[in-house]
C-alpha positions in Angstrom: 40.8 6.1 -47.7 40.9 4.3 -44.4 37.9 6.2 -43.1 35.9 5.3 -46.2 36.7 1.6 -45.7 35.8 1.9 -42.0 32.5 3.6 -42.9 31.6 0.9 -45.5 32.4 -1.9 -43.0 30.3 -0.2 -40.3 27.4 0.3 -42.7 27.6 -3.3 -43.9 27.7 -4.5 -40.3 24.6 -2.5 -39.4 22.7 -3.8 -42.5 23.6 -7.4 -41.5 22.5 -6.8 -38.0 19.1 -5.4 -38.9 18.5 -8.0 -41.6 19.1 -10.7 -39.0 16.5 -9.2 -36.7 13.9 -8.7 -39.5 14.1 -12.4 -40.4 13.0 -13.4 -36.9 9.3 -14.0 -36.7 7.1 -14.2 -33.6 3.6 -15.4 -33.2 1.8 -12.1 -32.5 -1.3 -13.9 -31.3 0.6 -15.7 -28.5 2.3 -12.4 -27.6 -1.0 -10.5 -27.4 -2.5 -13.3 -25.3 0.3 -13.2 -22.7 0.1 -9.4 -22.6 -3.6 -9.5 -22.1 -3.3 -12.1 -19.3 -0.7 -9.9 -17.6 -2.8 -6.8 -17.7 -5.9 -8.7 -16.6 -4.2 -10.2 -13.6 -2.3 -7.1 -12.4 -4.2 -4.3 -11.0 -2.3 -1.1 -10.0 0.5 -1.0 -7.6 -0.6 -4.0 -5.7 -0.2 -6.1 -8.9 3.6 -5.5 -9.0 5.5 -8.6 -8.2 8.7 -7.9 -6.3 10.1 -10.6 -4.1 13.4 -8.8 -3.5 12.5 -5.4 -2.0 11.4 -4.8 1.5 7.6 -5.3 2.0 5.2 -2.4 1.9 2.4 -1.7 4.4 -0.2 -4.0 2.7 2.3 -6.8 2.3 3.4 -6.6 6.0 -0.2 -6.5 7.2 -1.2 -9.4 4.9 1.5 -11.5 6.6 0.2 -10.8 10.1 -2.2 -13.2 11.7 -3.3 -10.4 14.0 -4.5 -8.1 11.1 -6.7 -10.3 9.0 -9.8 -8.2 9.7 -7.9 -5.0 8.7 -6.6 -6.6 5.5 -10.2 -7.8 4.6 -11.5 -4.2 5.3 -8.7 -2.6 3.1 -9.6 -5.0 0.3 -13.3 -4.3 0.6 -12.6 -0.6 0.7 -10.5 -0.9 -2.5 -7.5 0.8 -0.8 -4.9 -1.9 -1.5 -3.4 0.0 -4.4 -3.3 3.3 -2.5 -1.5 1.7 0.5 0.9 -0.2 -1.8 2.1 3.1 -3.4 5.3 4.8 -2.5 3.8 6.9 0.3 5.3 7.5 2.7 2.5 6.6 5.1 2.0 6.2 8.8 -0.8 3.7 9.4 -2.4 3.1 12.8 -3.4 -0.6 12.3 -6.0 -2.0 14.7 -5.6 -5.7 15.6 -8.3 -8.3 15.1 -9.0 -8.0 18.9 -9.5 -4.2 18.4 -12.2 -4.9 15.8 -13.8 -7.5 18.1 -14.4 -4.7 20.6 -16.8 -3.0 18.2 -20.5 -3.7 18.6 -21.6 -7.0 17.1 -22.3 -6.8 13.4 -20.4 -3.5 12.9 -17.5 -5.0 10.9 -19.8 -7.3 8.8 -22.0 -4.3 8.0 -19.1 -2.1 7.0 -17.9 -4.8 4.6 -21.1 -4.6 2.5 -20.6 -3.0 -0.9 -23.2 -0.3 -0.1 -21.1 0.8 2.9 -17.8 1.2 1.0 -17.6 5.0 1.4 -18.1 4.7 5.1 -15.5 2.0 5.3 -13.1 4.0 3.3 -13.6 7.0 5.6 -12.9 4.9 8.7 -9.8 3.3 7.1 -8.5 6.6 5.9 -8.9 8.0 9.4 -6.1 5.6 10.3 -3.6 6.9 7.8 -1.3 9.9 7.9 0.8 11.0 4.9 4.4 11.0 6.1 6.4 8.8 8.4 6.1 9.4 12.1 8.0 7.2 14.5 6.6 6.6 17.9 9.4 8.5 19.6 8.6 11.6 17.5 5.1 12.0 18.9 4.5 14.7 21.4 1.7 15.1 24.0 -1.1 17.2 22.6 0.0 16.8 19.0 -2.7 16.9 16.3 -2.4 15.0 13.1 -4.4 15.6 9.9 -5.5 12.2 8.5 -6.1 11.2 4.9 -9.9 11.4 5.3 -9.6 15.1 6.4 -10.2 14.4 10.1 -7.8 15.0 12.9 -6.5 12.7 15.6 -4.9 13.8 18.9 -1.8 12.2 20.3 -1.2 12.0 24.1 1.6 10.5 26.1 0.5 8.8 29.3 3.0 6.8 31.5 5.4 6.6 28.5 2.7 5.1 26.2 1.6 6.8 23.0 -2.2 7.0 22.8 -4.5 8.2 20.0 -7.7 10.1 20.8 -7.2 9.1 24.5 -8.3 5.6 23.6 -6.0 3.6 21.4 -2.5 2.7 22.5 0.4 1.9 20.2 1.5 -1.6 21.1 4.2 -2.1 18.4 5.7 -0.3 15.4 6.9 -1.9 12.2 9.0 -0.1 9.5 8.0 -0.9 5.9 9.3 0.1 2.5 6.6 2.8 2.1 6.2 4.0 5.7 5.5 2.7 9.2 2.8 0.7 10.8 1.8 1.5 14.4 -0.2 -1.5 15.8 -3.0 -0.2 18.0 -5.4 -1.9 20.3 -8.6 0.1 19.4 -10.3 1.0 16.1 -10.3 4.8 15.5 -13.7 6.1 14.6 -13.9 9.5 12.9 -16.1 12.0 14.7 -19.6 12.2 13.2 -20.2 15.2 11.1 
């Protein structure tokens, strides 16, 4: 008898709960508008708003006054979402001064829409999948980069160099990998 009364009370409570929710109305037109606005403004992983977690590679680079050219190139190459993903990535990030060493007009030319594939190839030549700290590099080490090319690590006078040209001047850990700041732009060998 007690279990029947308990079942009836539970059933009545559930009916009351559901009937309260069904009486609530929402303006579906305002809901669809706000949902459309959200999906229009957000684009991929880079559109995720997170002010609590550690910053990813793109967020760290975007906050650096020494990497404005790199960030502009990453945006023009449409690689922001890729580098905002979980990774992990090791990015060799040339400074603005490194880009300034390229022949005049090179950067401007690469930022043109018709050069997007070439720009992507160069930028992907600066990315390794996995996290490699500076102290883990060894002299003569070969790394396969995202674009399919290889870079060679050398250690000279305690400094880590890439392709016997670029030197790592700083390293920054991010939420999705590590950035090694370098003083030269790495150019993939021509095919």
